[in-house]
N, C-alpha and C positions, 0 to 999 in steps of 0.2 A: 499076159501081165509081164512087164519088163523086170529085169533084175533089180533095178532101183526100187520099183514098187514092192517087190518081194522083200528086199532088205528093209525098207521102211516099215512094212507090216511086221516083220520079225522083231525089229527094234521096239516097236510099239507094244507087242505082246510080251516081250522079255521085260520091258519096263514095268508092265503091270504086275509081273511075277515078283520083281524087286519090290514093288509097292506093297505086296502082301507081306514080305519080310520087314519092311519099314513099319507096318502096323504092329508087328511083334515088338520091335524096338521101342515104339512109342508107348506101348502098354507096359513093357517089362522093365525098361531101364530106370524109370523113376522109382520103381518098387524094389530095385536092387536084385532083380531076378535074372537068371541066365537067359540069353537070347537063343541059345542052342538047344537047351533041354529043360523041361520035357517038350514033346511036340505040342502043337496048338490044341487047346481045349476050349470048351464053352465056359465063359466066366461064371455062368449061373449054375449049371449042373455038373461042370468039370468033366464031361464026357469028351474023349479025344475026338477031334474033327477028322473025319475020313477024307482021304485024298480027293475024292470026287466032290466033296463038299467044300473044298479049299481052292477051287479054280477061281482066279481073280475075276471079279465082277460077275461072271456067268453064274457061279454058285449062289451069289446073293440074290440074283434075279430068280433062279429056279426055286430057291427056298423061300422066296417072297419075304426076304429079310428076317427070317426066324430060324432058330436052332431046330435041327431035325428031331432032337430028342425031347427037349423040354418046351419047345415053342417060344422061348424067350426072344425078345426083339434084338436083332443084330443092328448095332449103330450104323447109320448111313455113312458115317465117316470112313468105315472100312473100304467100301468100294470107291469112295471119293478119293482117298489116298492112293488107291491102286490106279485109278484113272489119271490122277494128277501126275503120278510118277511115270506112267506110260507116256503121257503127253510130254513130260520133260525129256524123256529119252528120245522121243520122236523129233522134237524141235531141236534138240542139241545135234542129233544126227543130220537133220536137214541143213543146219548152219555150218557145221564143221566137217561133215562127211566122214570118210574112212581115214581119219587122222588120229594121232595119239591124243589130240586135244579132246576128242569126243568122250572117251571113258573118264578122263580127268574132270571135265566140267559136269558130266552126269553124276559122278560120285559126289562132287561138291554140292550140287543141287539136292541130291538124295539126303545128304547129311543135314542140309538146311531145312528140308521138309520135316525130318524127325525133330530137329530143334524147335521148329515153329510150333508143332502140335504139342510137344511137351511143355513149352513155355506158355501156351494158351491154357493148358490144363492145370499146370502146377506152378507157373511163374518161376520156373528154374531152367537153367541151361546146364545140362550135365557136363562136368569137366571131362568125362570120359570121351566126349565127342569133340569139344572145342580144343582142349590142350594138345592131344595127339594130332589134331587137324592142322595145327600151326606148322610143325616141321613136315608133315605129310604133304600138304598143299604147297609149301615152299619148294620142296624138292620136285614134286610133280609139275609145278608150274615152270620151273627151269627146264625140265625135260620135254614138256609137251606144248608149251605156249611161247610166244615171242618175248615174254617178260625177261628182265635181267635180274641178277641177284640183288643189285642195289635198289631197284624199284620194289622188289618183293620185301626186302629188309626194311626199307622206309615205310612200306605199307603196313608191316607188322607193328613197327614202333608208333607210327602216326595213328593207326587204328586203335591200339590199346591206350596210347597216351592221351588222345583227344577225349575219349569217353571217361578215362580215369580223372582227368582234370575237371570235367563237367560234374562227375559224381562227387569228387572231393569238395568242389566249390558249393554245390547244392547242400551237401552235408554241413559244411562250415556255416552257411548262411541260415539254414532252417533248423539244423540240429537233427535232421531226419535223413534216412537213406532214400534217395530218389531214384537211384539206378543201381542195380546189382552188378557185382563183379563178373557175373556170367556174360553180360552184354559186352564188357571190356574184352574178355577173352574171345568172344565170338567175333568181334570186329578185328581183332588181331589175326584170327584165322582167315577172315575174309581178305584182309590186306595181304596175307601171305600169298594168295593166288592172284588177285586182281590188282595189286599194287596201290601206290598212294593216290593216284587219280581215281581208282575205283573206290577207295575209302572216302574221298571227298564226295563223289557222286552218291555213294550209298548213304552217307550221313545226311546229305541235302534231301534226297528223295524220301528217305525213311522219316525224316523230321516233318516234311510237308504232309505226307500221307498220314502219319501218326496224329498230327495236329488236326487234320480234316476229320479223321475218325473220332477223335475226342470231341470236336465241336458238334458233330452229328449226334453223338451219344448224349451230350448235354441238351441239345435241341429237342431230342426225343424223350428227355426226362430219365435217361438211363445212366447218367453220370454227372459228375461235378468237377470243379477244378482240382479237387483232392482225389479224384478217381485214379487209381493206378492201372495203367495199361501195360501189358507185357511188350517190351520194345523189340525183343528178338525177332518176332514175325516181320516187323517193318524193316529191320536191318536185312533179314533174309530176302525180302522182296526187292529191296534196293540193290542188293548184290546180284540177284538173278537178272534184274533189269539191266545192270551194267554189262553182264556177260553177253547179252543179246544186242543191246542198243547203245550202251554207254560210250564206247570210243567214238562212234559216228556222231552221236549227239554232242559230245564235247568238242570234236573237231569242227562240227557245223557251227556251234556257238562261238568258238574262237575265231573262225573265219568271218562270221557275221560281225563280231566285235571289231575286227581289223577293218572291215569294209565301212562300218559306220564312222570310225575314227578318220 
């Protein structure tokens, strides 16, 4: 096995361990609980989870998805988040290699994973994640990625401003809140790292995917035009897509437009 294969495997396994911690954040942050103490316990019987029962993915399989003590069902989401985070770490490493950009983009995606599942469960985006993320990813992006301070700053302003205008316009027209301020702060955080072009890409892709999901729900009888879908997961998906494919897709589109003209 080559050194590259060993490093890829290590990154994948380390990512699943981070995913185990993300599960703690997803469960505890909305409840206002500490993510550091106490150690992980079963939500049903409150028994502390032993270290050998807390091995990402493996323990879930060995325990057959049940608590060792009370046999309560362990949600499938736990190993899924661990596998998703491991896959994120692996793909970021494959794309950016042994560079400073790798930990920055992986941290960015990890935060988006936490935000996604919290928004799905509670339809909130905790300020404790998005607000500190704005200066954190602004500085990290300048240090580890090719972005410039002006690009990142415009990304923050355009990200927050665009959704804020949409939210205010919807509220003015309908008299109801159609989009939470959590989405506004989230897009500002996204723009801080991937800049204004990333914001445009994220808004476009998230709107298309969100619309398709809404239509599918209505066709299946699971929703209506008044059904509220959390928009954070779609913004997160758009931002991750930009990290991996956005710049090339935009350059290809602009090149095609020039050719057609």
